[in-house]
N, C-alpha and C positions, 0 to 999 in steps of 0.2 A: 162304310158310307150307306145311308139309307137309300138315296139315289140308286147306287150302283147295284145294291140287292135288289131293289124293287124292278129295275130293269131287267135283271137276269130273269125274275120271275115273269115279266111281261113277254120276253122273248119265248119262254116255256109255253106260256098259255097261247101265244100266236102261233106257235109249231103244232101245239095241240089241235087247234082249231081247224089247220089244214087238213088234218088227217079224219075230221069229222063230217057227217053229212049235213049239209046246211039246212036240211029240213026237220033234224032231229032235235029232241028236247035236250039232248046233252049239249048240243051245239049253242042252244038259245042260253042255257045255264053258263057255259064257259065264256061265251061273248059278253054276258052281263057282267060276268066276275072280272073280264079283262078291262071293260069300260070303266068299271069301279076303281080298279087298280091304277089306271091311268089318271083318272081324276084326282085321286087321292095323291098320287106321286107329284104330278106337275102343277098342281094348283097354287102352292106355296114354294116356288123354289127360291133358295138362296143365291147369292151373288156366285159362289164357289159352285153350286150345281150348274148354274149357266156357262161357267167356264167349262165345266166338264162335258156339257153338251156341246159347245161351241168346238171343242178339240176333237169331239167323237169322229173316228175313222168312218163311221156310217153316214156321216152328214154330207149333204150335197157340196160339191165342190165348184169351183169357179167354171170349169170346162163344161160341167154339165148344163149349168146355167146360160151359158153362151150358147150352146147348142139349142136350147129350147127357145131362147129369146131372140136370136140373131139369125137371119136367113143370109145365105150366100157369103158366109164368112170367109175371109180370106186372110191368113196369118201372116204377118211379116217378122223378120229377123235380124238380130243383131243391132250392135250399137255404133257400127262403122268407125269402131277404135280397137276393140279388143276381141269380144265374143258375143256368142248368144246366149242370154241367160234364159233357162228353161223356167225358171220361176215366175216369169213374166210371158204371159199369153196376150200379144197385142196384134192388133188386124183392123180391117174395115169390113163393113157388111150392113145388112139392112133392118132396121127396127121398124116393121111395118113398111111402110113407104118412104121411110127417112133414111139416108145414108149416114152412118155413124161410126167413129172410131172407138175401139173398145180396148182397154187396157186393163188385165186381171192379174191378180197374183193367183198362181196355181199350186195347191198341194195334190200330191198323187192318191190314187184309189188304192194301190196296193205298194209293197215295199220297193219294187224296182222302180216305178214311176215316182215314188216319192224321193228316193235316191237321185234321179234324174232331175227332179225338179227342186232338189235342196230344201225338201219340206217347207217349200213356199218362202223361205228365207232368201231375200233378194240380194244380189251383189251390185256392184257399182255399173257394171255394164248392162245390169237390168233396168235400173233407174234411168240410164242413158238411153236405153232403147225406149223407154216409156216417154221420154221428153222427146225423143226423135218423132215418135208418133204423134204426139200433142203438137209439135210444130207443123208437122204435116197436115193434121186436122185443121190447125187455124188456117195454114196456106188455101184449104179448098173449102172453108168455111164448114166444116163438118163439126156437129155436136160431139162430145167427149163423154163416154161412159166408163168410170173405173170402177173395179170390183176388188175389194181389200179382204184378204184372207193371209194373215201372217203373224207369226209369234215375235216378228221383229227382223230387221235387216240382219243380214249374215255378219258376225262378229269376227270372222277369220281374219289371220295376220294377212293373207293375199287380198282380201277385201279392202283392209286398211291400207295397205301399199298402194292399191289403185285408186284411192279416194274415195271411200264410202262416205265419209261425212260431206265431204263437198258435193257429191252427186246428190245427196239427200237435201242438203241445203239449197243447192241449184233447182231442183224441182221445187222445192217450196216457194222460191222466189218467182220462178218462171211461170209455174202454174196458176199463180197470183194475178198475173198479167194477160193470160190467153185471151183473145178477144172472141172466144167461142164459148157458149154454154157448156159447163162442166158438172156433171152428176156423178158422185160417189156413192158405192153401195158397200156398206160393211157387211159382208156376207157371214162371217164367223169370228175369227180372231182379227182384232186391229191393234197390233202390239208396236208401240214404241216409233221410231223414226221411220221404220220400214212401212208403217201405216200411213204416218202424216205424209209422206213423199207423194202419195196418191189420193189424199183426201182434201187437197186445198180446192174447193168446189163452189158451185153456186147453191147446191142442194145436196143434202146427205140423207140417204136412206139406211137404215140400219136393222137387220133381221131381228126379231123378237129375243131370241136367244144369243144373238152376237155379244161380243164385249170389245170395248175400245177403250185403251189406256195408255200411258206413258210408258208402262214396264208392266211385267208378268207380275200376279200376286206373290210368286216365289222371290223375284228380285226385289219386290217392295218390302216382303218381310225380312229378307235377308240384307239389304242395305240399310234400311231405316231402323229396324228394330234387333239386327244381328240375331234373327230367329227365335226372339223371345216372344213373338206374335205369330200366330198359326196362320197358314195361307188362307184358311177359310174366314179368319177374321180380317186379313189384309184385304182379300177380296171386297168384304163388304164396306171396309174404310175407303177404298179406292173410287166407289161410286162409278164402276165400269159398265154397268149393264145398260141396254137401250132405255129402260125405263128412267134411271137417273140421268142420262145424258139428254133425253127429251126434256125433262123438268129443267136441266141446266141451259137449254138452248143451244147445245153442241150439235145434236142430230136434229133434223126437220121432221122426219116422218119414220114411224116403226112400220116394218113390214110383219105382219102376224102369221105365225107359224102353226103347224097341226101341234098337237100334243106329243111331247116327246121329242120335238124339234123335227126339222126339215130334212127328212132322209130320201125323198123322191120328189119329183115335181109333177103336179098333176095338171092337167090341160087347164082347169078353172083357175088354178095359182098362178100360171104362167100367163093367161089371158088378162087376169086382173093387174097383175105387175107390169105387163107390156102396155095396157091401157094408161096405167098411171105415169109410167116413163115418157110415153109419147106425149101425153097433156102437159107434163112439167116441161119437156123439151120445147114443146111448141111455144109454150109461155114465155120460157126463157130466151127464145130464138127471135120473139116478137120484140124483146127488149132492146132499146139501143144500145150500142156497144159501150158507150160512156157510163151510161147508166149500170149496165151489167158490171162493169169493172168496179164502179164506185159501191154498189151492193156487195160485193164480193170483199172489197177492202173493209167495208164497215162491218160484215159478219165476223171477221177474224179479229178486228180491232175489239169487238164486243166480248169475244170469248176470250182473247187473252187479257 
């Protein structure tokens, strides 16, 4: 893969820069070479390239985004039926001066955390926890922000026995009727029903290198074409990138990323995103509830 090969070279050049004197000629030469390689690598990314970037272990995770965006965050646990699904981080906090409820799908930053969070694959109790927090937000008239990052809902036997399909369907139905503003942010992977269960909202932001689709390119190629089509071609066919989905009117706004993807959160990036979120939530909060619900209904009627 060209992307993988170039990213290895980029990492080597970045490591080399750290060992050089910033005032030296060699530093300027390597810095220029690094910039040129990044421009060449990331200027014409394919859909599959963006899938690879979205899945990168080095990419910013939901917990990092919450820590930067939300102050006084207090996490709440459990679905009050069965268990606390660690793939969902849900709680209340402050976005600027505005109290909000945050519901996020979380992947780990290392193998032990990834196992604890089931690699971001949500079980029924996770979806029920999300819905419990959404109803609480509605009760106290708090706007909701969801952050999506999952390859899909957990497909295990236990999840099916505990009502996985019903839990997703109930979220789809009840999020469509919430009488408070809901904003969804597709951070990295937005896969299948696991993502849909948290993206019924009034406004959808999507990170530039995120992907959002009914299933993975691997599943698409396997199910529809019996693996006669490569995953690279499948990703192109699926129109799963932020650019494609903005053109189709499925997502409302693309969040620009640094070259190579969002691997850290700069103060300027966080400030701009927070400003945008606050402005949009203020706009939605000023909308009469009946109008808010009607707009949300029409938004998804148009997509379907």
